[in-house]
VOBA-1610 file (N, C-alpha, C; in pm, whole numbers, padded with zeros to 5 digits, always signed):
BEGIN
Met-01227-08527+00912Met-01306-08570+00996Met-01364-08502+01126Asn-01252-08418+01173Asn-01290-08333+01277Asn-01302-08176+01213Gln-01380-08129+01252Gln-01388-07974+01201Gln-01300-07880+01313Tyr-01232-07918+01407Tyr-01196-07838+01509Tyr-01045-07855+01487Pro-00969-07749+01499Pro-00826-07779+01552Pro-00779-07883+01642Asp-00625-07924+01621Asp-00617-08000+01740Asp-00620-07954+01859Lys-00617-08056+01971Lys-00650-08005+02095Lys-00489-07907+02163Thr-00504-07809+02240Thr-00340-07752+02294Thr-00339-07772+02446Cys-00509-07858+02495Cys-00433-07910+02656Cys-00544-08033+02682Glu-00528-08073+02773Glu-00590-08183+02816Glu-00763-08136+02874Ile-00855-08222+02845Ile-00999-08203+02882Ile-00995-08193+03050Glu-00925-08242+03122Glu-00894-08254+03284Glu-00869-08098+03326Asn-00832-08027+03239Asn-00772-07912+03258Asn-00885-07790+03214Leu-00992-07822+03171Leu-01076-07758+03145Leu-01138-07628+03233Val-01184-07696+03331Val-01255-07614+03462Val-01143-07689+03576Arg-01060-07577+03624Arg-01007-07626+03765Arg-00980-07541+03895His-01033-07441+03891His-01036-07356+04016His-01160-07412+04100Pro-01125-07457+04240Pro-01255-07525+04312Pro-01382-07408+04289Lys-01361-07301+04299Lys-01496-07236+04317Lys-01587-07240+04190Leu-01507-07276+04090Leu-01588-07281+03949Leu-01608-07415+03922Val-01512-07536+03971Val-01577-07650+04003Val-01696-07634+04102Ala-01709-07631+04174Ala-01847-07600+04252Ala-01973-07524+04149Ala-01935-07433+04109Ala-02068-07385+04025Ala-02087-07418+03916Ala-01992-07526+03874Ala-02038-07621+03734Ala-02112-07726+03788Ile-02093-07802+03926Ile-02170-07864+03990Ile-02312-07855+04040Ile-02341-07724+04069Ile-02454-07687+04106Ile-02535-07629+03972Gly-02480-07622+03864Gly-02527-07605+03720Gly-02539-07450+03712Gln-02447-07362+03783Gln-02440-07224+03750Gln-02311-07202+03646Lys-02245-07278+03639Lys-02122-07269+03510Lys-02181-07356+03405Thr-02204-07311+03296Thr-02195-07409+03196Thr-02116-07391+03045Gln-02015-07320+03068Gln-01940-07262+02978Gln-01757-07249+03021Gln-01706-07257+02956Gln-01549-07239+02971Gln-01458-07179+02856Arg-01427-07061+02877Arg-01354-07021+02777Arg-01210-07026+02779Arg-01143-07074+02680Arg-01003-07076+02682Arg-00941-07056+02519Asp-00843-07028+02560Asp-00740-06955+02418Asp-00730-07071+02305Gly-00739-07175+02393Gly-00711-07336+02301Gly-00820-07420+02301Val-00807-07500+02237Val-00912-07669+02240Val-00892-07724+02359Tyr-00947-07739+02428Tyr-00953-07827+02566Tyr-01038-07968+02557Ala-01130-07974+02432Ala-01236-08073+02435Ala-01277-08046+02323Tyr-01348-08148+02243Tyr-01427-08143+02129Tyr-01590-08188+02199Pro-01695-08174+02100Pro-01815-08219+02163Pro-01825-08347+02175Gly-01908-08407+02264Gly-01962-08532+02286Gly-01841-08598+02365Glu-01729-08540+02428Glu-01642-08577+02539Glu-01704-08561+02630Lys-01683-08622+02721Lys-01694-08616+02899Lys-01576-08637+02997Phe-01606-08534+03059Phe-01509-08533+03198Phe-01593-08505+03329Glu-01510-08539+03436Glu-01536-08545+03561Glu-01524-08445+03635Leu-01587-08376+03735Leu-01546-08283+03832Leu-01608-08341+03982Asp-01495-08349+04056Asp-01531-08371+04214Asp-01629-08517+04198Gly-01602-08615+04087Gly-01707-08711+04093Gly-01814-08728+04017Val-01859-08567+03976Val-01964-08544+03866Val-01918-08524+03716Ala-02020-08623+03658Ala-02002-08627+03502Ala-02045-08517+03421Phe-02015-08477+03345Phe-02028-08361+03240Phe-01990-08420+03092Glu-02072-08345+03024Glu-02022-08356+02877Glu-02000-08213+02782Val-01920-08249+02702Val-01925-08102+02613Val-02019-08116+02510Thr-02110-07969+02516Thr-02210-08011+02403Thr-02187-07929+02280Thr-02129-07820+02303Thr-02069-07755+02188Thr-01917-07691+02203Leu-01850-07625+02067Leu-01716-07605+02063Leu-01764-07480+01978Thr-01766-07391+02017Thr-01742-07226+01929Thr-01640-07128+01923Arg-01610-07105+01827Arg-01511-06952+01823Arg-01579-06825+01836Ser-01540-06760+01934Ser-01635-06641+01987Ser-01485-06543+01990Thr-01505-06380+02029Thr-01407-06289+02097Thr-01437-06247+02216Leu-01352-06218+02275Leu-01390-06132+02402Leu-01488-05989+02387Gly-01478-05963+02313Gly-01560-05875+02258Gly-01736-05887+02233Asp-01721-06035+02195Asp-01867-06106+02174Asp-01925-06138+02313Met-01880-06129+02436Met-01909-06158+02564Met-02015-06052+02563Ser-02101-06111+02703Ser-02230-06062+02747Ser-02227-06084+02859Asp-02343-06011+02964Asp-02324-06070+03109Asp-02395-06201+03095Ala-02473-06230+03003Ala-02528-06347+03010Ala-02438-06464+02964Asp-02335-06438+02895Asp-02227-06533+02876Asp-02116-06525+03022Ala-02129-06424+03086Ala-02021-06459+03201Ala-02116-06528+03290Gln-02236-06516+03305Gln-02321-06586+03419Gln-02290-06734+03362Ala-02292-06768+03232Ala-02246-06906+03202Ala-02140-06949+03247Glu-02040-06841+03265Glu-01909-06896+03322Glu-01886-06892+03468Gly-02006-06892+03505Gly-02004-06881+03666Gly-02013-06742+03735Tyr-02008-06623+03673Tyr-01963-06477+03757Tyr-02129-06418+03728Pro-02140-06339+03798Pro-02264-06253+03801Pro-02273-06118+03695Asn-02162-06108+03652Asn-02190-06018+03534Asn-02040-06017+03473Leu-02043-05920+03335Leu-01924-05934+03265Leu-01800-05867+03348Ala-01850-05751+03393Ala-01735-05657+03484Ala-01684-05773+03575Met-01725-05823+03665Met-01646-05919+03755Met-01584-06017+03675Tyr-01631-06063+03572Tyr-01573-06181+03496Tyr-01442-06138+03428Lys-01425-05987+03393Lys-01307-05932+03347Lys-01234-05900+03428Ala-01255-05849+03577Ala-01170-05837+03673Ala-01084-05971+03716Leu-01165-06023+03719Leu-01080-06166+03782Leu-01008-06225+03682Ile-01065-06253+03532Ile-00963-06285+03435Ile-00824-06189+03428Leu-00826-06061+03449Leu-00703-05995+03405Leu-00652-05980+03552Ser-00703-06016+03672Ser-00627-06016+03791Ser-00524-06159+03772Met-00582-06266+03723Met-00525-06405+03724Met-00431-06389+03615His-00438-06321+03551His-00326-06317+03429His-00264-06160+03393Lys-00164-06153+03491Lys-00097-06045+03481Lys-00021-05992+03375Gly-00053-05859+03332Gly-00015-05788+03201Gly-00096-05834+03104Met-00229-05887+03112Met-00305-05965+03006Met-00382-05807+02978Glu-00405-05772+02862Glu-00503-05668+02840Glu-00601-05713+02762Trp-00732-05651+02777Trp-00840-05715+02750Trp-00890-05683+02632Asn-00862-05760+02522Asn-00863-05706+02365Asn-00991-05779+02333Leu-01067-05673+02278Leu-01215-05709+02236Leu-01211-05788+02111Asp-01096-05802+02036Asp-01107-05898+01934Asp-01021-06015+01922Ala-00966-06046+02095Ala-00899-06153+02137Ala-00980-06301+02092Lys-00926-06387+02013Lys-01029-06519+01985Lys-01009-06614+02113Val-01127-06676+02124Val-01135-06743+02249Val-01227-06891+02195Trp-01208-07008+02256Trp-01286-07137+02234Trp-01387-07137+02327Val-01483-07125+02314Val-01633-07163+02420Val-01666-07269+02426His-01634-07348+02526His-01662-07509+02571His-01800-07482+02640Ser-01888-07525+02559Ser-01996-07555+02658Ser-02046-07690+02691Phe-02094-07690+02818Phe-02120-07836+02888Phe-02223-07851+02992Arg-02243-07954+03007Arg-02368-07998+03101Arg-02360-08132+03164Arg-02398-08150+03284Arg-02440-08210+03351Arg-02491-08315+03315Val-02422-08450+03292Val-02495-08605+03212Val-02584-08651+03354Asp-02544-08635+03469Asp-02634-08775+03545Asp-02762-08644+03566Ser-02882-08743+03657Ser-03015-08702+03645Ser-03046-08574+03730Ala-02916-08527+03815Ala-02942-08403+03889Ala-02932-08304+03785Ala-02909-08322+03653Ala-02882-08190+03574Ala-02996-08127+03567
//
């Protein structure tokens, strides 16, 4: 029935960093990459009382990322996104073939 694998984490953990929550609320962040599945399309979640809905869930690699993808993640460009991810995950290497799940989402209120 579900074309996706089982979830590896709860939807409430999809977007957690306060700066990224703020970016999502103002529409600057519309995607979240994770190494596992946190939500399925159609699921809803809240960030600081603002409702969002997951619109798509796709599989991608870090090598597929572009500046536009980094901007959808809430960063100005890919170089800044990469630098932040590597600083947050000590010992991580930027493996272009590393697979990630791309959770795309949108606000569901009238301010979207």
